[in-house]
All heavy atoms as TSV, in Angstrom:
chain	resi	resn	atom	element	x	y	z
A	1	MET	N	N	-25.364	20.848	4.946
A	1	MET	CA	C	-24.966	20.010	6.046
A	1	MET	C	C	-23.686	20.557	6.676
A	1	MET	O	O	-23.100	21.513	6.210
A	1	MET	CB	C	-24.749	18.579	5.560
A	1	MET	CG	C	-26.004	17.901	5.051
A	1	MET	SD	S	-27.308	17.914	6.234
A	1	MET	CE	C	-27.352	16.265	6.777
A	2	SER	N	N	-23.246	19.873	7.700
A	2	SER	CA	C	-22.124	20.385	8.483
A	2	SER	C	C	-20.790	19.731	8.095
A	2	SER	O	O	-19.944	19.522	8.942
A	2	SER	CB	C	-22.393	20.179	9.965
A	2	SER	OG	O	-22.551	18.802	10.231
A	3	GLY	N	N	-20.633	19.394	6.838
A	3	GLY	CA	C	-19.360	18.867	6.389
A	3	GLY	C	C	-19.109	17.409	6.729
A	3	GLY	O	O	-17.984	16.941	6.679
A	4	ARG	N	N	-20.155	16.690	7.103
A	4	ARG	CA	C	-19.981	15.268	7.408
A	4	ARG	C	C	-20.458	14.433	6.236
A	4	ARG	O	O	-21.203	14.872	5.398
A	4	ARG	CB	C	-20.795	14.887	8.641
A	4	ARG	CG	C	-20.219	15.441	9.904
A	4	ARG	CD	C	-20.917	14.821	11.081
A	4	ARG	NE	N	-20.942	15.762	12.189
A	4	ARG	CZ	C	-21.930	15.897	13.029
A	4	ARG	NH1	N	-23.011	15.171	12.901
A	4	ARG	NH2	N	-21.868	16.758	14.010
A	5	GLY	N	N	-20.038	13.175	6.236
A	5	GLY	CA	C	-20.512	12.261	5.213
A	5	GLY	C	C	-19.666	12.316	3.963
A	5	GLY	O	O	-18.636	12.979	3.897
A	6	LYS	N	N	-20.148	11.608	2.960
A	6	LYS	CA	C	-19.401	11.508	1.714
A	6	LYS	C	C	-19.951	12.497	0.699
A	6	LYS	O	O	-20.770	12.158	-0.138
A	6	LYS	CB	C	-19.490	10.087	1.163
A	6	LYS	CG	C	-18.780	9.077	2.033
A	6	LYS	CD	C	-18.632	7.762	1.315
A	6	LYS	CE	C	-17.819	6.824	2.161
A	6	LYS	NZ	N	-17.406	5.654	1.459
A	7	GLY	N	N	-19.523	13.699	0.797
A	7	GLY	CA	C	-19.908	14.706	-0.173
A	7	GLY	C	C	-18.805	14.888	-1.182
A	7	GLY	O	O	-17.713	14.337	-1.058
A	8	LYS	N	N	-19.076	15.657	-2.196
A	8	LYS	CA	C	-18.048	15.915	-3.197
A	8	LYS	C	C	-17.151	17.036	-2.691
A	8	LYS	O	O	-17.534	18.197	-2.693
A	8	LYS	CB	C	-18.686	16.313	-4.521
A	8	LYS	CG	C	-19.313	15.159	-5.242
A	8	LYS	CD	C	-19.678	15.552	-6.643
A	8	LYS	CE	C	-20.250	14.379	-7.382
A	8	LYS	NZ	N	-20.599	14.721	-8.750
A	9	SER	N	N	-15.970	16.662	-2.239
A	9	SER	CA	C	-15.013	17.667	-1.806
A	9	SER	C	C	-13.866	17.693	-2.802
A	9	SER	O	O	-13.629	16.727	-3.518
A	9	SER	CB	C	-14.495	17.353	-0.400
A	9	SER	OG	O	-13.837	16.109	-0.390
A	10	GLY	N	N	-13.154	18.777	-2.816
A	10	GLY	CA	C	-12.056	18.941	-3.764
A	10	GLY	C	C	-10.790	18.243	-3.348
A	10	GLY	O	O	-9.755	18.441	-3.959
A	11	LYS	N	N	-10.838	17.422	-2.310
A	11	LYS	CA	C	-9.638	16.748	-1.827
A	11	LYS	C	C	-9.269	15.588	-2.730
A	11	LYS	O	O	-10.112	14.802	-3.108
A	11	LYS	CB	C	-9.860	16.229	-0.413
A	11	LYS	CG	C	-9.270	17.117	0.634
A	11	LYS	CD	C	-9.310	16.444	1.974
A	11	LYS	CE	C	-8.779	17.401	3.003
A	11	LYS	NZ	N	-8.940	16.916	4.339
A	12	LYS	N	N	-7.979	15.503	-3.019
A	12	LYS	CA	C	-7.466	14.388	-3.803
A	12	LYS	C	C	-7.006	13.310	-2.836
A	12	LYS	O	O	-6.338	13.591	-1.848
A	12	LYS	CB	C	-6.286	14.891	-4.628
A	12	LYS	CG	C	-5.773	13.932	-5.646
A	12	LYS	CD	C	-6.439	14.121	-6.964
A	12	LYS	CE	C	-5.603	13.419	-8.006
A	12	LYS	NZ	N	-6.335	12.585	-8.845
A	13	SER	N	N	-7.377	12.065	-3.098
A	13	SER	CA	C	-7.002	10.972	-2.206
A	13	SER	C	C	-5.512	10.659	-2.362
A	13	SER	O	O	-4.971	10.688	-3.469
A	13	SER	CB	C	-7.828	9.728	-2.500
A	13	SER	OG	O	-7.591	9.282	-3.802
A	14	VAL	N	N	-4.876	10.358	-1.254
A	14	VAL	CA	C	-3.456	10.030	-1.244
A	14	VAL	C	C	-3.323	8.537	-0.973
A	14	VAL	O	O	-3.848	8.021	0.017
A	14	VAL	CB	C	-2.717	10.842	-0.155
A	14	VAL	CG1	C	-1.232	10.496	-0.152
A	14	VAL	CG2	C	-2.916	12.322	-0.381
A	15	THR	N	N	-2.630	7.843	-1.842
A	15	THR	CA	C	-2.488	6.395	-1.693
A	15	THR	C	C	-1.513	6.072	-0.570
A	15	THR	O	O	-0.686	6.896	-0.170
A	15	THR	CB	C	-1.973	5.767	-2.994
A	15	THR	OG1	O	-0.668	6.289	-3.280
A	15	THR	CG2	C	-2.909	6.059	-4.151
A	16	ARG	N	N	-1.628	4.847	-0.085
A	16	ARG	CA	C	-0.712	4.407	0.968
A	16	ARG	C	C	0.710	4.291	0.440
A	16	ARG	O	O	1.678	4.467	1.187
A	16	ARG	CB	C	-1.177	3.076	1.550
A	16	ARG	CG	C	-2.398	3.231	2.418
A	16	ARG	CD	C	-2.735	1.941	3.115
A	16	ARG	NE	N	-3.468	1.043	2.233
A	16	ARG	CZ	C	-3.848	-0.176	2.558
A	16	ARG	NH1	N	-3.566	-0.664	3.738
A	16	ARG	NH2	N	-4.520	-0.921	1.718
A	17	SER	N	N	0.852	4.004	-0.847
A	17	SER	CA	C	2.180	3.957	-1.449
A	17	SER	C	C	2.828	5.332	-1.438
A	17	SER	O	O	4.018	5.474	-1.145
A	17	SER	CB	C	2.090	3.446	-2.890
A	17	SER	OG	O	1.595	2.142	-2.919
A	18	ALA	N	N	2.041	6.349	-1.741
A	18	ALA	CA	C	2.573	7.712	-1.738
A	18	ALA	C	C	2.925	8.163	-0.330
A	18	ALA	O	O	3.931	8.843	-0.117
A	18	ALA	CB	C	1.547	8.666	-2.353
A	19	LYS	N	N	2.105	7.771	0.635
A	19	LYS	CA	C	2.398	8.128	2.030
A	19	LYS	C	C	3.708	7.508	2.492
A	19	LYS	O	O	4.471	8.119	3.241
A	19	LYS	CB	C	1.275	7.662	2.952
A	19	LYS	CG	C	0.047	8.526	2.914
A	19	LYS	CD	C	-0.980	8.018	3.901
A	19	LYS	CE	C	-2.266	8.810	3.803
A	19	LYS	NZ	N	-3.306	8.265	4.709
A	20	ALA	N	N	3.961	6.283	2.053
A	20	ALA	CA	C	5.175	5.578	2.456
A	20	ALA	C	C	6.362	5.918	1.563
A	20	ALA	O	O	7.484	5.515	1.842
A	20	ALA	CB	C	4.928	4.075	2.424
A	21	GLY	N	N	6.121	6.641	0.470
A	21	GLY	CA	C	7.192	6.987	-0.449
A	21	GLY	C	C	7.662	5.818	-1.274
A	21	GLY	O	O	8.852	5.684	-1.563
A	22	LEU	N	N	6.725	4.954	-1.656
A	22	LEU	CA	C	7.066	3.741	-2.404
A	22	LEU	C	C	6.468	3.787	-3.799
A	22	LEU	O	O	5.503	4.513	-4.061
A	22	LEU	CB	C	6.529	2.502	-1.672
A	22	LEU	CG	C	7.082	2.232	-0.283
A	22	LEU	CD1	C	6.316	1.100	0.368
A	22	LEU	CD2	C	8.560	1.907	-0.345
A	23	GLN	N	N	7.041	2.978	-4.676
A	23	GLN	CA	C	6.496	2.821	-6.024
A	23	GLN	C	C	5.593	1.598	-6.110
A	23	GLN	O	O	4.687	1.567	-6.932
A	23	GLN	CB	C	7.635	2.675	-7.040
A	23	GLN	CG	C	8.572	3.858	-7.079
A	23	GLN	CD	C	7.876	5.142	-7.460
A	23	GLN	OE1	O	7.081	5.168	-8.383
A	23	GLN	NE2	N	8.174	6.205	-6.738
A	24	PHE	N	N	5.845	0.613	-5.281
A	24	PHE	CA	C	5.046	-0.610	-5.310
A	24	PHE	C	C	3.671	-0.369	-4.694
A	24	PHE	O	O	3.545	0.391	-3.737
A	24	PHE	CB	C	5.776	-1.728	-4.562
A	24	PHE	CG	C	6.698	-2.543	-5.427
A	24	PHE	CD1	C	7.646	-1.928	-6.217
A	24	PHE	CD2	C	6.621	-3.913	-5.443
A	24	PHE	CE1	C	8.493	-2.656	-7.021
A	24	PHE	CE2	C	7.460	-4.661	-6.240
A	24	PHE	CZ	C	8.404	-4.034	-7.032
A	25	PRO	N	N	2.643	-1.022	-5.213
A	25	PRO	CA	C	1.272	-0.774	-4.748
A	25	PRO	C	C	0.968	-1.442	-3.403
A	25	PRO	O	O	0.829	-2.666	-3.318
A	25	PRO	CB	C	0.410	-1.382	-5.858
A	25	PRO	CG	C	1.254	-2.458	-6.441
A	25	PRO	CD	C	2.675	-1.973	-6.328
A	26	VAL	N	N	0.867	-0.630	-2.362
A	26	VAL	CA	C	0.604	-1.148	-1.021
A	26	VAL	C	C	-0.805	-1.733	-0.938
A	26	VAL	O	O	-1.025	-2.780	-0.338
A	26	VAL	CB	C	0.804	-0.039	0.035
A	26	VAL	CG1	C	0.397	-0.513	1.415
A	26	VAL	CG2	C	2.254	0.413	0.037
A	27	GLY	N	N	-1.766	-1.070	-1.552
A	27	GLY	CA	C	-3.145	-1.544	-1.509
A	27	GLY	C	C	-3.320	-2.902	-2.167
A	27	GLY	O	O	-4.049	-3.757	-1.661
A	28	ARG	N	N	-2.651	-3.102	-3.280
A	28	ARG	CA	C	-2.758	-4.383	-3.985
A	28	ARG	C	C	-2.108	-5.502	-3.178
A	28	ARG	O	O	-2.648	-6.615	-3.093
A	28	ARG	CB	C	-2.093	-4.276	-5.358
A	28	ARG	CG	C	-2.278	-5.508	-6.213
A	28	ARG	CD	C	-1.657	-5.332	-7.569
A	28	ARG	NE	N	-2.237	-4.194	-8.266
A	28	ARG	CZ	C	-1.739	-3.702	-9.407
A	28	ARG	NH1	N	-0.680	-4.241	-9.962
A	28	ARG	NH2	N	-2.316	-2.670	-9.983
A	29	ILE	N	N	-0.968	-5.207	-2.560
A	29	ILE	CA	C	-0.301	-6.210	-1.730
A	29	ILE	C	C	-1.162	-6.556	-0.524
A	29	ILE	O	O	-1.267	-7.718	-0.125
A	29	ILE	CB	C	1.097	-5.707	-1.312
A	29	ILE	CG1	C	2.000	-5.654	-2.548
A	29	ILE	CG2	C	1.708	-6.590	-0.247
A	29	ILE	CD1	C	3.347	-5.035	-2.328
A	30	ALA	N	N	-1.816	-5.551	0.061
A	30	ALA	CA	C	-2.713	-5.802	1.192
A	30	ALA	C	C	-3.873	-6.693	0.769
A	30	ALA	O	O	-4.270	-7.610	1.496
A	30	ALA	CB	C	-3.240	-4.482	1.748
A	31	ARG	N	N	-4.409	-6.434	-0.406
A	31	ARG	CA	C	-5.517	-7.247	-0.911
A	31	ARG	C	C	-5.085	-8.690	-1.140
A	31	ARG	O	O	-5.805	-9.626	-0.784
A	31	ARG	CB	C	-6.040	-6.646	-2.219
A	31	ARG	CG	C	-7.322	-7.286	-2.719
A	31	ARG	CD	C	-7.850	-6.585	-3.934
A	31	ARG	NE	N	-7.043	-6.905	-5.111
A	31	ARG	CZ	C	-6.490	-6.001	-5.917
A	31	ARG	NH1	N	-6.635	-4.720	-5.685
A	31	ARG	NH2	N	-5.773	-6.363	-6.966
A	32	TYR	N	N	-3.888	-8.884	-1.682
A	32	TYR	CA	C	-3.382	-10.238	-1.908
A	32	TYR	C	C	-3.102	-10.957	-0.594
A	32	TYR	O	O	-3.319	-12.167	-0.486
A	32	TYR	CB	C	-2.113	-10.205	-2.753
A	32	TYR	CG	C	-2.331	-9.842	-4.204
A	32	TYR	CD1	C	-1.293	-9.362	-4.978
A	32	TYR	CD2	C	-3.583	-9.966	-4.798
A	32	TYR	CE1	C	-1.478	-9.020	-6.308
A	32	TYR	CE2	C	-3.788	-9.625	-6.127
A	32	TYR	CZ	C	-2.729	-9.157	-6.877
A	32	TYR	OH	O	-2.927	-8.828	-8.183
A	33	LEU	N	N	-2.607	-10.234	0.399
A	33	LEU	CA	C	-2.349	-10.850	1.700
A	33	LEU	C	C	-3.648	-11.309	2.343
A	33	LEU	O	O	-3.712	-12.374	2.950
A	33	LEU	CB	C	-1.631	-9.859	2.622
A	33	LEU	CG	C	-0.131	-9.687	2.432
A	33	LEU	CD1	C	0.378	-8.573	3.334
A	33	LEU	CD2	C	0.602	-10.973	2.703
A	34	LYS	N	N	-4.686	-10.493	2.231
A	34	LYS	CA	C	-5.969	-10.851	2.830
A	34	LYS	C	C	-6.634	-11.998	2.081
A	34	LYS	O	O	-7.201	-12.905	2.686
A	34	LYS	CB	C	-6.897	-9.641	2.841
A	34	LYS	CG	C	-6.470	-8.563	3.804
A	34	LYS	CD	C	-7.350	-7.348	3.688
A	34	LYS	CE	C	-6.825	-6.210	4.538
A	34	LYS	NZ	N	-7.563	-4.965	4.331
A	35	ALA	N	N	-6.546	-11.975	0.765
A	35	ALA	CA	C	-7.204	-13.001	-0.046
A	35	ALA	C	C	-6.448	-14.321	-0.021
A	35	ALA	O	O	-7.033	-15.377	-0.289
A	35	ALA	CB	C	-7.347	-12.518	-1.486
A	36	GLY	N	N	-5.150	-14.275	0.296
A	36	GLY	CA	C	-4.327	-15.475	0.241
A	36	GLY	C	C	-4.433	-16.368	1.449
A	36	GLY	O	O	-3.816	-17.420	1.486
A	37	LYS	N	N	-5.179	-15.954	2.459
A	37	LYS	CA	C	-5.364	-16.747	3.679
A	37	LYS	C	C	-4.038	-17.080	4.356
A	37	LYS	O	O	-3.841	-18.174	4.861
A	37	LYS	CB	C	-6.134	-18.053	3.384
A	37	LYS	CG	C	-7.496	-17.844	2.765
A	37	LYS	CD	C	-8.439	-17.201	3.740
A	37	LYS	CE	C	-9.835	-17.081	3.127
A	37	LYS	NZ	N	-10.703	-16.233	3.902
A	38	TYR	N	N	-3.117	-16.117	4.353
A	38	TYR	CA	C	-1.845	-16.319	5.039
A	38	TYR	C	C	-2.027	-16.192	6.547
A	38	TYR	O	O	-1.304	-16.806	7.315
A	38	TYR	CB	C	-0.803	-15.310	4.547
A	38	TYR	CG	C	-0.480	-15.484	3.088
A	38	TYR	CD1	C	-0.982	-14.613	2.134
A	38	TYR	CD2	C	0.306	-16.547	2.667
A	38	TYR	CE1	C	-0.699	-14.783	0.796
A	38	TYR	CE2	C	0.594	-16.735	1.332
A	38	TYR	CZ	C	0.094	-15.845	0.402
A	38	TYR	OH	O	0.365	-16.022	-0.920
A	39	ALA	N	N	-2.978	-15.376	6.956
A	39	ALA	CA	C	-3.288	-15.205	8.367
A	39	ALA	C	C	-4.746	-14.787	8.478
A	39	ALA	O	O	-5.358	-14.333	7.506
A	39	ALA	CB	C	-2.389	-14.144	8.997
A	40	THR	N	N	-5.296	-14.944	9.688
A	40	THR	CA	C	-6.689	-14.544	9.877
A	40	THR	C	C	-6.841	-13.033	9.816
A	40	THR	O	O	-7.841	-12.523	9.328
A	40	THR	CB	C	-7.217	-15.063	11.220
A	40	THR	OG1	O	-6.338	-14.629	12.258
A	40	THR	CG2	C	-7.278	-16.576	11.219
A	41	ARG	N	N	-5.813	-12.330	10.315
A	41	ARG	CA	C	-5.847	-10.874	10.269
A	41	ARG	C	C	-4.525	-10.359	9.715
A	41	ARG	O	O	-3.476	-10.965	9.933
A	41	ARG	CB	C	-6.075	-10.287	11.661
A	41	ARG	CG	C	-7.380	-10.726	12.284
A	41	ARG	CD	C	-7.682	-9.958	13.533
A	41	ARG	NE	N	-6.677	-10.198	14.562
A	41	ARG	CZ	C	-6.643	-9.541	15.723
A	41	ARG	NH1	N	-7.539	-8.631	15.991
A	41	ARG	NH2	N	-5.710	-9.823	16.609
A	42	VAL	N	N	-4.580	-9.235	9.024
A	42	VAL	CA	C	-3.382	-8.614	8.471
A	42	VAL	C	C	-3.299	-7.205	9.031
A	42	VAL	O	O	-4.245	-6.420	8.908
A	42	VAL	CB	C	-3.434	-8.574	6.922
A	42	VAL	CG1	C	-2.222	-7.856	6.367
A	42	VAL	CG2	C	-3.522	-9.980	6.362
A	43	GLY	N	N	-2.176	-6.878	9.660
A	43	GLY	CA	C	-1.991	-5.562	10.255
A	43	GLY	C	C	-1.845	-4.486	9.189
A	43	GLY	O	O	-1.630	-4.758	8.010
A	44	ALA	N	N	-1.923	-3.240	9.641
A	44	ALA	CA	C	-1.842	-2.107	8.711
A	44	ALA	C	C	-0.430	-1.909	8.187
A	44	ALA	O	O	-0.236	-1.443	7.051
A	44	ALA	CB	C	-2.326	-0.839	9.406
A	45	GLY	N	N	0.570	-2.251	8.985
A	45	GLY	CA	C	1.946	-2.029	8.567
A	45	GLY	C	C	2.536	-3.144	7.734
A	45	GLY	O	O	3.548	-2.944	7.054
A	46	ALA	N	N	1.917	-4.307	7.754
A	46	ALA	CA	C	2.475	-5.469	7.043
A	46	ALA	C	C	2.582	-5.254	5.529
A	46	ALA	O	O	3.650	-5.521	4.955
A	46	ALA	CB	C	1.654	-6.707	7.361
A	47	PRO	N	N	1.528	-4.799	4.854
A	47	PRO	CA	C	1.677	-4.606	3.404
A	47	PRO	C	C	2.644	-3.485	3.049
A	47	PRO	O	O	3.313	-3.554	2.015
A	47	PRO	CB	C	0.261	-4.293	2.929
A	47	PRO	CG	C	-0.481	-3.887	4.134
A	47	PRO	CD	C	0.155	-4.567	5.288
A	48	VAL	N	N	2.771	-2.478	3.902
A	48	VAL	CA	C	3.722	-1.396	3.652
A	48	VAL	C	C	5.142	-1.934	3.739
A	48	VAL	O	O	5.990	-1.652	2.883
A	48	VAL	CB	C	3.507	-0.241	4.656
A	48	VAL	CG1	C	4.524	0.867	4.423
A	48	VAL	CG2	C	2.099	0.305	4.550
A	49	TYR	N	N	5.408	-2.713	4.772
A	49	TYR	CA	C	6.736	-3.304	4.965
A	49	TYR	C	C	7.073	-4.252	3.820
A	49	TYR	O	O	8.183	-4.222	3.283
A	49	TYR	CB	C	6.775	-4.039	6.303
A	49	TYR	CG	C	8.157	-4.431	6.742
A	49	TYR	CD1	C	8.922	-3.584	7.528
A	49	TYR	CD2	C	8.687	-5.662	6.370
A	49	TYR	CE1	C	10.188	-3.950	7.940
A	49	TYR	CE2	C	9.949	-6.030	6.771
A	49	TYR	CZ	C	10.705	-5.174	7.556
A	49	TYR	OH	O	11.955	-5.531	7.942
A	50	LEU	N	N	6.108	-5.085	3.441
A	50	LEU	CA	C	6.340	-6.042	2.363
A	50	LEU	C	C	6.579	-5.334	1.036
A	50	LEU	O	O	7.454	-5.734	0.259
A	50	LEU	CB	C	5.152	-7.000	2.250
A	50	LEU	CG	C	5.263	-8.117	1.217
A	50	LEU	CD1	C	6.498	-8.967	1.447
A	50	LEU	CD2	C	4.016	-8.986	1.260
A	51	ALA	N	N	5.833	-4.263	0.781
A	51	ALA	CA	C	6.040	-3.492	-0.450
A	51	ALA	C	C	7.420	-2.856	-0.467
A	51	ALA	O	O	8.089	-2.824	-1.510
A	51	ALA	CB	C	4.957	-2.427	-0.590
A	52	ALA	N	N	7.873	-2.369	0.681
A	52	ALA	CA	C	9.202	-1.765	0.759
A	52	ALA	C	C	10.295	-2.795	0.513
A	52	ALA	O	O	11.277	-2.527	-0.192
A	52	ALA	CB	C	9.389	-1.109	2.124
A	53	VAL	N	N	10.132	-3.991	1.080
A	53	VAL	CA	C	11.119	-5.055	0.881
A	53	VAL	C	C	11.152	-5.483	-0.585
A	53	VAL	O	O	12.227	-5.640	-1.178
A	53	VAL	CB	C	10.818	-6.251	1.805
A	53	VAL	CG1	C	11.646	-7.454	1.435
A	53	VAL	CG2	C	11.048	-5.872	3.255
A	54	LEU	N	N	9.990	-5.671	-1.181
A	54	LEU	CA	C	9.931	-6.070	-2.591
A	54	LEU	C	C	10.538	-5.002	-3.493
A	54	LEU	O	O	11.240	-5.319	-4.467
A	54	LEU	CB	C	8.485	-6.351	-2.994
A	54	LEU	CG	C	7.860	-7.611	-2.406
A	54	LEU	CD1	C	6.380	-7.676	-2.752
A	54	LEU	CD2	C	8.578	-8.850	-2.899
A	55	GLU	N	N	10.265	-3.747	-3.183
A	55	GLU	CA	C	10.823	-2.662	-3.984
A	55	GLU	C	C	12.344	-2.610	-3.860
A	55	GLU	O	O	13.057	-2.420	-4.851
A	55	GLU	CB	C	10.210	-1.326	-3.535
A	55	GLU	CG	C	10.631	-0.157	-4.396
A	55	GLU	CD	C	9.901	1.108	-4.023
A	55	GLU	OE1	O	8.671	1.055	-3.873
A	55	GLU	OE2	O	10.560	2.152	-3.894
A	56	TYR	N	N	12.840	-2.809	-2.644
A	56	TYR	CA	C	14.289	-2.810	-2.430
A	56	TYR	C	C	14.951	-3.962	-3.184
A	56	TYR	O	O	15.979	-3.770	-3.850
A	56	TYR	CB	C	14.593	-2.922	-0.940
A	56	TYR	CG	C	16.039	-3.196	-0.640
A	56	TYR	CD1	C	17.004	-2.201	-0.767
A	56	TYR	CD2	C	16.457	-4.476	-0.257
A	56	TYR	CE1	C	18.341	-2.462	-0.510
A	56	TYR	CE2	C	17.790	-4.739	0.001
A	56	TYR	CZ	C	18.729	-3.734	-0.127
A	56	TYR	OH	O	20.040	-3.999	0.112
A	57	LEU	N	N	14.370	-5.166	-3.088
A	57	LEU	CA	C	14.951	-6.319	-3.780
A	57	LEU	C	C	14.922	-6.136	-5.291
A	57	LEU	O	O	15.877	-6.493	-5.989
A	57	LEU	CB	C	14.201	-7.591	-3.383
A	57	LEU	CG	C	14.431	-8.071	-1.953
A	57	LEU	CD1	C	13.505	-9.250	-1.642
A	57	LEU	CD2	C	15.870	-8.456	-1.732
A	58	THR	N	N	13.846	-5.578	-5.789
A	58	THR	CA	C	13.751	-5.312	-7.232
A	58	THR	C	C	14.816	-4.318	-7.682
A	58	THR	O	O	15.445	-4.492	-8.725
A	58	THR	CB	C	12.360	-4.777	-7.589
A	58	THR	OG1	O	11.378	-5.709	-7.123
A	58	THR	CG2	C	12.197	-4.580	-9.074
A	59	ALA	N	N	15.023	-3.273	-6.879
A	59	ALA	CA	C	16.044	-2.276	-7.212
A	59	ALA	C	C	17.431	-2.899	-7.210
A	59	ALA	O	O	18.275	-2.577	-8.072
A	59	ALA	CB	C	15.973	-1.114	-6.226
A	60	GLU	N	N	17.691	-3.780	-6.255
A	60	GLU	CA	C	18.997	-4.439	-6.195
A	60	GLU	C	C	19.230	-5.348	-7.406
A	60	GLU	O	O	20.316	-5.379	-7.967
A	60	GLU	CB	C	19.115	-5.244	-4.896
A	60	GLU	CG	C	19.295	-4.391	-3.668
A	60	GLU	CD	C	20.628	-3.651	-3.642
A	60	GLU	OE1	O	21.655	-4.231	-4.043
A	60	GLU	OE2	O	20.624	-2.473	-3.237
A	61	VAL	N	N	18.195	-6.088	-7.780
A	61	VAL	CA	C	18.332	-6.984	-8.931
A	61	VAL	C	C	18.537	-6.186	-10.220
A	61	VAL	O	O	19.365	-6.534	-11.056
A	61	VAL	CB	C	17.084	-7.910	-9.039
A	61	VAL	CG1	C	17.057	-8.630	-10.357
A	61	VAL	CG2	C	17.095	-8.909	-7.889
A	62	LEU	N	N	17.781	-5.103	-10.351
A	62	LEU	CA	C	17.928	-4.278	-11.553
A	62	LEU	C	C	19.283	-3.568	-11.586
A	62	LEU	O	O	19.817	-3.297	-12.662
A	62	LEU	CB	C	16.802	-3.253	-11.622
A	62	LEU	CG	C	15.429	-3.821	-11.973
A	62	LEU	CD1	C	14.360	-2.754	-11.861
A	62	LEU	CD2	C	15.440	-4.428	-13.365
A	63	GLU	N	N	19.828	-3.285	-10.418
A	63	GLU	CA	C	21.136	-2.650	-10.361
A	63	GLU	C	C	22.234	-3.607	-10.819
A	63	GLU	O	O	23.201	-3.191	-11.446
A	63	GLU	CB	C	21.414	-2.196	-8.918
A	63	GLU	CG	C	22.614	-1.307	-8.766
A	63	GLU	CD	C	22.785	-0.862	-7.328
A	63	GLU	OE1	O	21.797	-0.425	-6.735
A	63	GLU	OE2	O	23.919	-0.970	-6.817
A	64	LEU	N	N	22.045	-4.895	-10.518
A	64	LEU	CA	C	23.045	-5.887	-10.927
A	64	LEU	C	C	22.939	-6.227	-12.406
A	64	LEU	O	O	23.925	-6.652	-13.005
A	64	LEU	CB	C	22.870	-7.157	-10.099
A	64	LEU	CG	C	23.204	-7.051	-8.609
A	64	LEU	CD1	C	22.843	-8.342	-7.900
A	64	LEU	CD2	C	24.674	-6.727	-8.424
A	65	ALA	N	N	21.757	-6.050	-12.972
A	65	ALA	CA	C	21.556	-6.442	-14.380
A	65	ALA	C	C	22.255	-5.478	-15.339
A	65	ALA	O	O	22.490	-4.340	-15.049
A	65	ALA	CB	C	20.072	-6.467	-14.692
């Protein structure tokens, strides 16, 4: 075939957390936002932003401890 479709390629998938340079799981936060019925639609940047805020707050709390 001409390289289309879901074939076995040697590419390793890159997570959204890795793309954003975060340790917190962006995909899991996105899933919780969608399942929690907080809004009818959830944008692509919302879970990334929320993961970054949570990671920052966690780092601050751990720094004080």
